[in-house]
C-alpha positions in Angstrom: 25.6 -7.8 -29.9 28.6 -5.9 -28.3 31.7 -8.0 -29.3 32.8 -8.8 -25.6 36.7 -10.2 -25.3 36.2 -10.0 -21.3 33.0 -12.7 -20.8 32.8 -15.7 -19.0 32.8 -17.6 -22.0 34.9 -18.3 -25.4 32.4 -18.5 -28.1 33.1 -20.7 -31.1 30.7 -20.5 -34.6 29.4 -24.1 -35.5 26.7 -25.7 -37.3 26.8 -28.9 -35.3 23.2 -28.8 -33.5 21.7 -27.4 -36.8 22.8 -30.6 -38.8 21.5 -32.3 -36.1 18.0 -30.9 -36.5 18.3 -31.7 -40.3 18.9 -35.2 -39.2 16.5 -35.5 -36.9 13.6 -34.0 -39.3 15.3 -36.1 -42.2 14.5 -39.6 -40.0 11.1 -38.5 -38.9 10.2 -37.4 -42.1 7.4 -39.4 -44.2 8.4 -37.5 -47.9 10.5 -38.8 -50.0 11.1 -35.2 -51.5 11.8 -33.8 -48.0 13.9 -36.8 -47.1 16.5 -36.2 -50.4 16.3 -32.3 -50.1 17.2 -32.8 -46.0 20.0 -35.1 -47.3 21.6 -33.2 -50.1 21.9 -30.7 -47.6 23.9 -33.3 -45.2 25.5 -34.4 -47.9 26.7 -30.6 -48.1 27.5 -30.0 -44.9 30.5 -32.8 -45.3 32.4 -30.7 -48.0 32.9 -27.9 -44.2 33.8 -30.0 -41.5 35.4 -26.9 -40.0 31.6 -25.4 -39.7 30.6 -28.5 -37.7 33.6 -28.4 -35.5 33.5 -25.4 -34.7 35.4 -22.0 -35.8 37.0 -19.1 -33.3 38.2 -16.7 -35.7 35.3 -15.2 -37.2 36.5 -12.0 -38.9 36.2 -13.3 -42.5 32.8 -15.6 -42.8 32.4 -14.1 -46.4 34.3 -17.4 -47.4 31.2 -19.1 -46.1 29.0 -17.4 -47.8 27.1 -20.0 -49.8 27.6 -23.0 -47.7 26.0 -20.6 -44.4 23.2 -20.1 -46.9 22.6 -23.1 -47.8 23.2 -24.8 -44.0 20.7 -22.5 -42.6 18.3 -22.6 -45.9 15.6 -24.8 -43.4 15.6 -21.6 -41.6 15.4 -19.1 -44.0 12.4 -19.9 -46.1 13.0 -17.3 -49.2 9.5 -16.2 -49.9 9.8 -14.3 -46.2 13.3 -12.8 -46.8 11.9 -9.1 -47.7 9.2 -9.6 -44.9 11.3 -11.0 -41.9 14.3 -9.0 -40.3 16.5 -11.8 -39.5 20.0 -13.1 -39.7 22.4 -16.0 -37.9 24.6 -14.5 -35.7 27.5 -15.8 -33.0 26.5 -15.1 -29.6 27.5 -12.0 -27.7 29.2 -10.8 -31.1 28.4 -8.3 -33.4 29.7 -10.6 -36.8 26.2 -11.1 -38.2 25.6 -13.6 -41.8 22.7 -14.5 -44.0 20.8 -11.7 -43.0 17.0 -11.9 -44.7 17.0 -9.2 -47.5 15.0 -6.6 -45.5 17.8 -6.8 -42.4 20.1 -6.3 -44.9 18.3 -3.7 -46.7 18.2 -2.0 -43.0 21.4 -2.1 -42.3 22.4 -0.8 -45.5 20.2 2.1 -45.0 21.8 2.6 -41.7 25.1 3.8 -43.4 28.9 2.1 -43.4 29.9 3.4 -40.0 26.9 2.4 -38.1 27.5 -0.2 -35.3 24.8 -2.5 -34.3 24.4 -1.8 -30.5 22.1 -2.9 -28.2 20.4 -0.3 -26.4 21.1 -0.1 -22.2 22.8 -3.5 -21.5 26.5 -2.3 -20.5 29.5 -5.0 -20.5 28.5 -5.9 -16.3 25.2 -6.5 -17.4 25.4 -8.8 -20.3 28.2 -10.3 -18.8 26.2 -11.8 -16.3 23.1 -12.4 -18.4 26.2 -14.8 -20.2 26.2 -16.3 -16.4 22.6 -17.2 -15.9 22.9 -18.8 -19.3 25.1 -20.6 -17.6 23.1 -21.8 -14.5 20.0 -22.5 -16.5 21.8 -24.4 -19.5 24.0 -26.6 -18.0 23.0 -26.6 -14.3 19.1 -26.4 -15.2 18.1 -23.7 -13.1 15.2 -21.4 -14.7 16.8 -17.9 -13.4 14.2 -15.4 -14.7 17.4 -12.4 -15.8 17.1 -11.9 -19.3 16.3 -8.5 -20.2 14.6 -7.2 -23.5 16.9 -6.4 -25.7 16.3 -3.3 -28.6 18.4 -2.2 -31.1 18.0 2.0 -32.7 19.1 1.8 -36.2 18.3 4.9 -38.6 16.8 4.8 -41.5 17.5 6.3 -44.7 16.1 9.5 -44.1 18.2 9.6 -40.3 15.0 8.8 -38.5 15.6 6.7 -35.5 13.4 3.5 -35.3 13.4 1.1 -32.9 13.5 -2.6 -33.1 12.9 -5.1 -30.1 15.3 -8.2 -30.6 14.6 -12.2 -29.6 17.4 -14.7 -29.4 16.7 -18.1 -30.6 19.5 -20.5 -28.4 18.5 -24.1 -29.6 21.6 -24.3 -31.8 24.0 -23.6 -28.9 25.8 -25.5 -26.6 27.4 -25.1 -23.2 30.5 -26.7 -21.9 33.0 -26.3 -19.1 36.4 -25.5 -19.4 39.4 -27.1 -16.9 39.3 -23.4 -15.3 35.7 -23.4 -14.6 34.2 -23.6 -10.9 31.6 -26.1 -10.0 28.6 -24.0 -9.1 26.4 -26.2 -6.4 23.1 -25.1 -4.8 24.9 -22.7 -2.4 26.9 -20.8 -4.5 23.9 -20.5 -7.0 21.7 -19.2 -4.1 24.2 -16.8 -3.1 24.8 -15.0 -6.8 21.1 -14.9 -7.2 20.7 -13.0 -3.5 23.6 -11.0 -4.9 22.9 -10.2 -8.6 24.4 -6.2 -8.6 27.8 -8.4 -6.8 29.9 -8.2 -9.9 32.9 -9.2 -8.7 31.1 -12.3 -7.1 29.7 -13.3 -10.4 33.1 -13.1 -12.0 35.0 -14.7 -9.0 32.6 -17.7 -9.5 32.2 -17.8 -13.2 36.0 -16.8 -14.5 36.7 -14.7 -17.5 36.3 -18.1 -20.6 36.2 -20.9 -18.3 32.7 -21.8 -20.2 32.8 -22.6 -23.9 30.0 -21.9 -25.9 29.6 -23.3 -29.3 26.8 -23.1 -32.0 24.6 -20.6 -34.0 21.7 -18.0 -32.8 19.3 -16.7 -34.8 18.7 -13.0 -33.9 14.8 -11.7 -34.7 13.7 -8.2 -34.6 10.8 -6.5 -35.3 9.8 -2.8 -35.3 8.5 -1.3 -32.9 9.2 2.2 -33.4 5.6 3.1 -33.0 4.8 1.4 -29.6 8.3 3.2 -28.7 7.8 6.6 -29.8 3.9 6.5 -28.0 5.9 5.1 -24.7 8.7 7.5 -25.0 5.8 10.7 -25.7 3.4 9.7 -22.9 6.3 9.4 -20.4 7.9 13.1 -21.9 3.9 14.0 -21.1 3.8 12.9 -17.5 7.1 14.1 -16.5 6.9 17.6 -15.2 9.6 19.4 -17.7 6.1 18.6 -20.5 5.7 22.2 -22.2 9.2 23.8 -21.3 12.0 24.6 -22.7 13.4 21.9 -25.2 10.2 19.1 -24.6 8.6 20.6 -27.7 11.6 19.4 -30.0 11.7 16.5 -28.4 7.9 15.9 -29.1 8.8 17.2 -33.0 11.5 14.1 -32.9 8.9 11.3 -31.1 6.3 12.3 -33.8 8.7 12.1 -36.9 8.8 8.3 -35.8 5.4 7.8 -35.3 4.7 9.6 -38.9 7.9 8.6 -40.9 7.8 12.2 -41.8 11.8 13.5 -41.2 10.2 17.2 -41.4 7.1 16.9 -39.7 6.6 20.0 -36.9 4.8 20.6 -34.0 2.6 23.6 -33.1 0.3 24.0 -30.4 -2.2 26.8 -29.9 -4.2 27.4 -26.6 -8.3 28.1 -26.0 -9.3 30.8 -24.0 -13.1 29.8 -23.4 -13.9 33.5 -22.0 -13.2 35.3 -25.1 -13.6 32.1 -27.5 -9.9 33.3 -29.0 -6.4 31.1 -30.0 -4.0 32.2 -27.9 0.3 31.3 -28.2 1.3 29.5 -25.4 3.3 31.3 -22.5 6.4 32.2 -23.1 6.2 31.1 -27.0 7.7 27.5 -26.2 5.7 26.5 -28.9 5.2 27.3 -32.9 1.6 28.0 -33.3 0.5 27.2 -36.9 -2.9 28.4 -36.9 -1.7 32.0 -35.5 1.6 32.1 -37.5 2.8 35.9 -36.4 -0.2 36.6 -34.5 -0.2 36.3 -30.3 -3.9 36.2 -30.1 -7.0 35.7 -32.4 -10.3 35.4 -32.4 -11.5 31.9 -33.9 -13.8 32.6 -36.2 -11.4 35.1 -37.8 -8.7 33.0 -37.3 -10.9 29.6 -39.3 -13.2 28.8 -41.5 -16.9 27.8 -40.2 -16.4 23.9 -41.4 -12.9 24.2 -39.2 -14.7 26.0 -36.5 -17.8 23.8 -36.3 -15.2 20.3 -36.2 -12.7 21.7 -33.9 -14.0 24.3 -31.5 -17.9 22.8 -31.5 -17.3 19.5 -32.2 -13.9 18.6 -30.7 -12.7 16.2 -33.4 -9.8 16.1 -35.7 -9.4 18.9 -38.3 -7.5 16.9 -41.1 -5.8 19.6 -44.3 -4.0 16.9 -46.7 -3.5 19.3 -49.3 -3.5 22.9 -48.1 -3.3 24.5 -51.8 -6.7 23.0 -52.7 -7.9 23.9 -49.1 -6.9 27.3 -49.9 -8.5 27.3 -53.6 -12.2 25.9 -52.1 -12.2 28.5 -49.0 -11.2 32.0 -50.5 -9.9 34.6 -48.0 -9.4 32.0 -45.6 -6.7 33.3 -43.0 -5.8 29.6 -41.7 -5.4 28.7 -45.7 -2.9 31.8 -46.3 -1.1 31.4 -42.6 -0.6 27.6 -43.4 0.9 28.5 -47.0 2.9 31.6 -45.6 5.0 28.6 -43.7 5.2 26.4 -46.6 3.0 23.9 -45.0 1.2 21.3 -47.7 -0.9 19.4 -45.4 -1.5 19.4 -41.6 -3.8 17.9 -38.4 -5.4 19.7 -35.7 -5.9 17.4 -33.4 -8.4 19.3 -30.3 -7.5 18.7 -26.8 -10.2 18.7 -24.7 -11.4 17.8 -21.6 -15.1 16.3 -21.6 -16.6 19.1 -23.4 -14.2 21.5 -22.5 -11.8 23.0 -25.6 -8.1 23.2 -23.9 -6.2 23.7 -26.7 -5.4 22.8 -30.3 -2.4 20.3 -31.3 -1.3 21.0 -34.3 0.9 18.6 -36.8 2.3 20.0 -40.1 4.0 18.7 -43.3 5.9 20.3 -45.8 5.0 17.7 -48.7 1.3 17.2 -49.9 -0.6 14.7 -48.6 1.6 13.2 -46.1 -0.8 13.9 -43.4 -4.1 12.7 -43.9 -7.4 11.1 -42.4 -6.2 7.5 -42.5 -2.8 8.6 -40.0 -5.1 11.0 -37.9 -5.8 8.0 -35.8 -2.6 7.4 -34.7 -3.1 10.2 -32.3 -6.0 8.6 -30.5 -3.8 6.6 -28.0 -1.9 9.6 -27.0 -4.6 12.2 -27.0 -5.6 11.3 -22.8 -2.4 11.7 -22.0 -1.7 15.3 -23.3 -5.1 16.5 -22.1 -4.1 15.1 -18.9 -0.8 17.3 -19.1 -2.3 20.2 -20.6 -5.3 19.9 -17.6 -1.8 19.7 -15.5 -0.6 22.9 -16.7 -3.7 24.8 -16.6 -4.0 24.1 -12.9 -0.8 25.5 -12.1 -1.3 28.3 -13.4 -4.9 28.5 -11.4 -2.7 27.5 -8.0 -0.1 30.7 -8.7 -2.9 32.9 -9.2 -4.6 31.5 -6.4 -1.3 32.0 -4.3 -0.4 35.8 -5.6 -4.0 36.8 -4.3 -3.7 34.8 -1.3 -7.5 34.1 -1.3 -7.0 30.2 -2.0 -4.0 29.6 -0.2 -6.0 28.0 3.2 -2.6 25.3 3.4 0.2 27.8 3.8 0.8 28.1 7.7 0.9 31.6 9.1 4.7 31.0 10.2 5.8 31.0 6.2 3.1 33.3 5.2 5.3 36.1 4.7 7.6 34.8 2.0 4.3 33.9 0.0 3.4 37.7 1.0 6.8 39.1 -0.5 6.6 36.8 -3.8 2.8 38.1 -4.5 4.0 41.9 -4.1 6.8 41.4 -6.8 4.4 39.6 -9.2 2.1 42.2 -9.3 5.0 44.8 -9.1 6.1 43.3 -12.6 2.7 42.7 -13.7 1.8 46.6 -12.9 4.9 47.6 -14.8 4.4 45.4 -17.7 7.3 43.4 -17.4 7.1 39.3 -17.8 5.6 38.4 -14.1 6.0 34.8 -12.3 5.5 33.4 -9.1 8.5 31.8 -8.0 8.4 28.8 -6.5 9.1 28.9 -2.5 11.5 26.9 -0.8 13.0 26.8 2.1 16.8 25.3 2.7 18.5 23.6 5.3 15.7 22.9 7.4 15.6 20.5 10.6 12.4 18.1 9.8 10.7 16.4 12.8 7.8 13.4 11.8 5.5 11.5 14.4 2.4 9.3 13.9 -0.1 7.8 16.0 -1.2 5.1 14.5 -4.6 2.7 15.5 -2.6 -1.3 15.7 -4.6 -3.6 13.9 -7.1 -1.3 12.0 -7.5 -3.7 9.1 -8.3 -6.4 11.1 -10.4 -4.6 13.5 -12.1 -3.0 10.5 -12.7 -7.0 9.4 -13.9 -8.1 12.4 -16.5 -5.4 12.6 -17.8 -6.5 8.8 -17.8 -9.8 9.6 -20.0 -9.3 12.6 -22.0 -7.6 10.8 -22.1 -10.3 7.9 -22.8 -12.7 10.4 -25.8 -11.0 12.0 -26.8 -10.4 8.8 -27.0 -14.1 7.4 -28.3 -15.4 11.3 -31.3 -12.8 10.3 -32.4 -14.5 7.3 -31.5 -18.1 8.3 -33.9 -17.8 11.1 -36.6 -16.5 8.7 -36.0 -19.1 6.2 -36.8 -21.7 9.9 -40.1 -19.4 10.4 -41.0 -20.1 6.6 -40.2 -23.9 6.2 -42.4 -24.2 9.3 -45.3 -22.3 7.4 -44.9 -23.6 4.0 -42.2 -26.4 2.9 -40.6 -25.6 -0.3 -37.2 -27.0 -1.6 -36.3 -23.2 -2.7 -36.4 -22.5 1.0 -34.2 -25.4 1.5 -32.0 -24.7 -1.1 -31.1 -21.0 -0.1 -30.9 -21.7 3.8 -28.3 -24.5 2.9 -26.6 -21.4 1.4 -26.9 -19.3 4.1 -25.3 -21.8 6.1 -22.7 -22.1 3.7 -21.5 -18.8 3.5 -21.9 -18.6 7.6 -19.2 -21.3 7.8 -17.0 -19.8 5.3 -17.3 -16.3 7.0 -16.6 -17.4 10.6 -13.3 -19.0 9.3 -12.3 -15.9 7.3 -13.7 -13.0 5.2 -12.0 -11.8 2.3 -13.5 -9.2 -0.4 -14.4 -12.0 -2.3 -16.3 -13.7 0.0 -17.8 -10.2 1.2 -18.7 -10.0 -3.2 -20.3 -13.4 -3.2 -22.3 -12.5 0.4 -23.6 -9.6 -1.2 -24.6 -11.2 -5.0 -26.8 -13.8 -2.8 -28.6 -11.4 -0.6 -29.6 -8.6 -3.6 -30.5 -11.6 -6.4 -31.7 -14.5 -4.2 -32.9 -13.7 -0.5 -34.2 -10.3 -1.2 -36.5 -11.4 -4.0 -37.9 -14.7 -1.6 -37.9 -12.3 1.3 -40.5 -9.9 -0.6 -42.1 -13.3 -1.5 -42.7 -14.2 1.8 -43.6 -11.2 3.0 -46.9 -11.1 0.7 -47.4 -14.5 0.7 -46.9 -15.6 4.2 -48.4 -12.8 6.6 -47.2 -14.0 9.8 -43.8 -13.7 8.4 -44.2 -9.7 8.0 -43.4 -8.9 11.6 -39.5 -10.8 10.9 -38.7 -9.6 8.1 -40.1 -5.9 8.8 -37.4 -6.1 10.9 -34.7 -7.5 9.0 -35.3 -4.5 6.9 -35.1 -2.3 9.2 -32.0 -3.4 10.5 -29.7 -3.1 7.4 -28.8 0.0 5.3 -30.4 1.6 2.6 -28.2 2.5 0.6 -26.0 -0.7 1.1 -28.2 -3.5 1.2 -26.0 -4.6 4.4 -26.5 -4.4 8.2 -24.2 -1.7 9.3 -24.1 -1.9 13.0 -20.5 -2.7 13.8 -18.6 -1.2 11.1 -20.3 2.2 12.1 -19.5 1.5 15.4 -15.5 0.8 14.4 -15.7 4.1 12.2 -17.6 6.5 13.9 -14.8 5.5 16.7 -11.8 5.9 14.3 -13.3 9.7 13.6 -14.2 10.3 16.8 -10.8 9.3 18.3 -9.0 10.8 14.9 -11.0 14.2 15.7 -10.3 14.1 19.5 -6.4 14.1 18.2 -6.1 16.3 15.6 -7.4 18.9 18.3 -5.4 18.4 21.0 -2.3 18.6 18.8 -3.7 21.9 17.4 -3.9 22.9 20.5 -0.4 21.5 21.9 1.2 23.2 18.6 0.1 26.5 19.8 2.4 26.4 23.0 4.7 24.7 20.7 5.2 27.9 18.3 6.4 30.0 21.5 9.6 27.7 21.5 10.3 29.2 18.3 8.2 30.0 15.0 8.2 26.6 12.9 6.0 25.1 10.0 3.7 22.3 11.4 1.2 20.3 9.4 -0.8 16.9 10.3 -3.3 15.2 8.8 -5.5 11.8 9.8 -5.5 8.2 8.1 -5.9 5.8 10.9 -4.5 7.7 12.9 -2.8 11.2 13.1 0.3 11.6 11.7 2.4 15.5 12.1 5.2 17.2 10.1 7.4 19.8 11.7 10.0 21.7 10.2 12.1 24.2 11.7 15.2 26.6 10.7 16.8 29.7 9.8 15.6 30.3 6.6 12.1 30.2 8.0 12.2 32.9 10.0 14.8 35.5 8.8 14.1 37.8 11.6 14.7 35.2 14.3 17.9 33.9 15.4 17.7 30.3 15.1 20.1 28.2 17.6 20.0 24.5 17.6 18.7 24.6 21.0 15.9 25.2 19.7 15.3 22.0 17.7 16.0 20.4 20.9 13.6 21.6 22.5 11.1 21.1 19.7 12.3 17.4 20.0 11.4 16.9 23.7 8.2 18.8 23.0 7.5 16.3 20.6 8.3 13.1 22.5 6.2 14.7 25.6 3.2 15.5 23.3 3.7 11.8 22.0 3.1 10.3 25.6 0.3 12.5 26.0 -1.6 11.7 22.9 -0.7 9.0 24.2 -3.2 9.1 27.3 -5.5 11.0 25.4 -6.4 8.2 23.2 -7.2 5.7 25.6 -9.3 8.5 27.8 -11.1 9.3 25.0 -12.1 5.7 24.6 -13.6 5.0 28.2 -17.3 3.9 28.3 -16.6 3.5 24.7 -18.1 -0.4 23.1 -15.0 -0.7 21.1 -11.7 -0.5 22.4 -8.7 0.0 20.1 -4.9 0.0 21.0 -2.6 2.8 19.6 1.4 2.7 18.5 3.2 5.5 18.3 6.5 6.5 16.6 8.5 9.4 16.4 11.3 9.7 13.7 14.8 11.6 13.7 16.3 12.5 10.8 19.5 14.8 11.8 20.3 15.9 8.6 18.8 18.7 6.8 16.8 19.6 4.0 15.2 21.5 1.6 11.2 21.8 1.1 9.6 23.3 -1.6 5.8 24.4 -1.7 4.0 22.2 -4.4 1.1 24.6 -5.7 -0.6 22.3 -7.5 -1.2 20.0 -3.8 -1.1 23.0 -1.8 1.8 21.6 0.5 5.7 21.8 1.6 7.2 19.0 0.3 11.0 18.1 0.2 13.0 19.0 -2.1 15.8 17.1 -4.4 16.2 13.4 -5.0 18.8 13.5 -2.0 16.5 14.4 0.0 13.5 12.4 -1.2 14.7 9.6 1.3 13.3 10.8 4.1 9.8 10.9 2.5 10.5 6.8 1.4 11.4 6.4 5.2 8.4 8.0 6.4 6.2 6.1 4.3 8.0 2.9 5.6 9.1 3.2 8.8 6.0 2.0 10.7 6.1 -1.4 9.1 9.4 -2.3 9.7 10.5 -5.4 11.9 13.0 -5.6 14.2 16.2 -7.2 12.6 15.9 -11.1 13.2 12.4 -11.0 14.2 8.9 -11.2 12.8 8.3 -8.2 15.2 6.5 -4.6 14.1 9.1 -2.4 15.5 5.5 -0.2 16.5 3.5 -2.0 19.7 0.9 -1.1 21.8 1.9 1.1 25.0 5.2 2.0 23.5 6.6 4.7 21.4 9.7 3.8 19.0 12.0 6.4 18.0 13.4 5.8 14.7 17.1 7.1 13.6 20.6 6.4 11.9 22.9 8.4 13.7 24.5 6.7 17.3 24.2 10.7 18.1 20.8 11.1 18.0 20.2 7.9 20.2 22.3 9.7 23.0 20.3 12.9 22.4 17.1 11.0 22.8 18.2 8.7 25.6 18.5 11.9 27.6 15.0 13.3 26.9 13.8 9.7 27.7 15.7 9.7 31.2 14.3 13.4 32.1 10.8 11.9 31.0 11.2 8.4 33.0 12.4 11.0 35.7 9.1 12.8 35.2 6.9 9.6 35.4 6.0 9.7 31.5 7.9 6.6 30.2 8.3 3.2 31.8 12.0 2.7 33.5 12.7 -0.2 30.4 14.2 0.9 27.3 15.2 -1.4 24.1 17.8 -0.6 21.5 17.0 -2.3 18.7 18.3 -2.8 15.0 14.9 -2.5 12.1 15.5 -4.6 8.7 16.1 -3.4 5.8 13.7 -2.6 3.5 13.4 -1.7 -0.4 15.2 1.8 -0.2 15.7 2.0 3.4 19.0 0.5 5.3 20.7 1.0 8.5 17.8 2.6 10.8 17.7 1.8 14.4 15.1 2.7 17.3 14.8 2.9 20.3 11.3 1.8 22.2 10.1 2.3 25.8 7.3 1.9 27.6 4.3 4.8 28.2 3.2 5.1 31.1 -0.5 6.2 32.0 -2.4 8.5 34.1 -6.2 7.8 35.4 -6.3 11.8 35.0 -6.4 14.4 32.6 -4.6 16.6 31.8 -1.7 15.5 33.8 -0.2 17.2 36.9 2.9 16.3 37.3 3.3 12.4 39.0 0.0 11.4 40.4 -1.5 8.0 40.0 0.8 6.6 36.9 0.1 3.1 35.9 1.3 0.6 33.3 -0.4 -0.1 29.9 -1.9 -3.4 31.4 -3.3 -1.4 34.1 -5.0 1.1 32.1 -6.3 -1.7 30.4 -7.9 -3.1 33.4 -9.7 0.0 34.6 -10.7 1.0 30.8 -12.8 -2.6 30.8 
């Protein structure tokens, strides 16, 4: 581990706890042989009192090599020395001693200049870890802070191997010095709540204020394959897969997996239309199958056996000895290509999505029998990720083509269509001239975002209430049928099922959860339905009741779907009305200044707007247009609130709405995502806007459990005081227009993960009995509106 001089405790090497362990074992042992053996070690330890008392200067442990080996003999069995990767160490120091032969061999192969360093653990992290050890060991806390520890060590071939480290600290004890600060419960809680405040930890655990004595046992486990596979998965899931530099990274990862220093990686694409192999676009990867050719017919590229295995059966085709393969398959182009590249063994792995071949992954070695059928199975775990990556790449290409021809780009808003048309013209011109053509990413810089949503309040609760009502109705119908059955022909099974029905009814009335719903479904399917079928044939007088029950349930689900359907239909109708209303209002907003707009339906309707000079270069942009659009948005949200409730007039189910607007005063960049067919913010810094959008509707007013979104109110979320001043002007204007109520709340929001420092303005919406609005007639409050609608 890193040798640290500035640390919360001084460290001394001591075998005192090892000696205690040996004495305790000797007392407990019933074997005279074991006792004599342990006593001999204890007697030997007396010759080295300094090792028991403690040594602070551990620069020269060679003089104690024999002594440490004997003292640790019980912990380091000789029979395992070539198998285990283990050594004794001084905690938080690089000094290792008494390593097993396997560990010593690993360090020797790493070279004389290699220094053992923990991966991804800096001084501050180690310092806090040391403090946590003190809290847990000395004060009795149980704080989980210990991070997984890994070492990366090169082998004799220069291939880096990964080792997971575990530390046995049973032979260590900790005690305070006179400089130690007494840690109270309050201080401990404060430290736990501020784990990133390093200065605070250093204040309460000053440097060298504690003493740690003893030895630790370091054990390593080779996790190279697991670690390499994890790295490969991460690389494949990243956007950079199959781009410049990624093939080299793939090669290094596969070299670690197979422990072959000269392992090479290739890739060949498959074209199902022409049954041909192609090199990757831009020659990003070698193709050992094609060698110098860019494209070739599959059957010409390989023998019948390899074609059937790879293309038809989509199984690994392995050549452990290329020379022998060439001798057995004369005039074989695949063998010729491999030998011309000095490839002596290889694995050709089909990358297939279902029954569709996408390409071939190629692993090649310059040595015979390095790659064979046995180690080919190592690919099994990563092939699904390769399939996903290649599928994603293919999907991206298809999207690019669709963007060029404009036939499928239905989500492109008319306000930005011009830039897609310009890029498509460049793409087609390059193709016609025989140049490399690529459809460049479409992005807009320095645009202002506007976001708003009108959401159904407590949608999950309302949905659960509807499900609960339907289940109770169904259980009641079954219970009544069983009552009639018992009157007609009493049987114990009827009573038993009736008991279960009534038991479930009581539980469902108290609360509904997913497990209870599943249990009721299983009861109805496996116990009630067979019983009803029996009663339908054996007790004719129950047929009418049973038929009525069966008519009430949904054929697909076997459950009553009345209240749930009413809820789903109501939400769908409301959302459709809200979306149609917003689309109509948007046509008016485009007259203010052309801008990008999108809306989507969830349990409500959300919308995004982007406006800026880069989106409409033919129009001169002014912030006046931004202010006008913000006022339009606030006014429209008021009208949508009114529309939300008026569309429910006379409806059996009455739902409530809560609205919010997010004010983001900083410009950002947006980029068109071809795979998702929509614009999204571009860059890490701009991603904060998306994070805020996803989390604000569940934000709480600071110091309370109250959600910022409330029925009958619009919440305007902001971070800059200038935004509050701007929207206060808009609110006062709409108060005069009698869209909004007289009370204005200014509140702070509780911080949530990734979002801090937000504030909000909250104001009541005024409702009118007539739509569309014509000024200020018949303005009413939320409560008055509820009375009218009820």
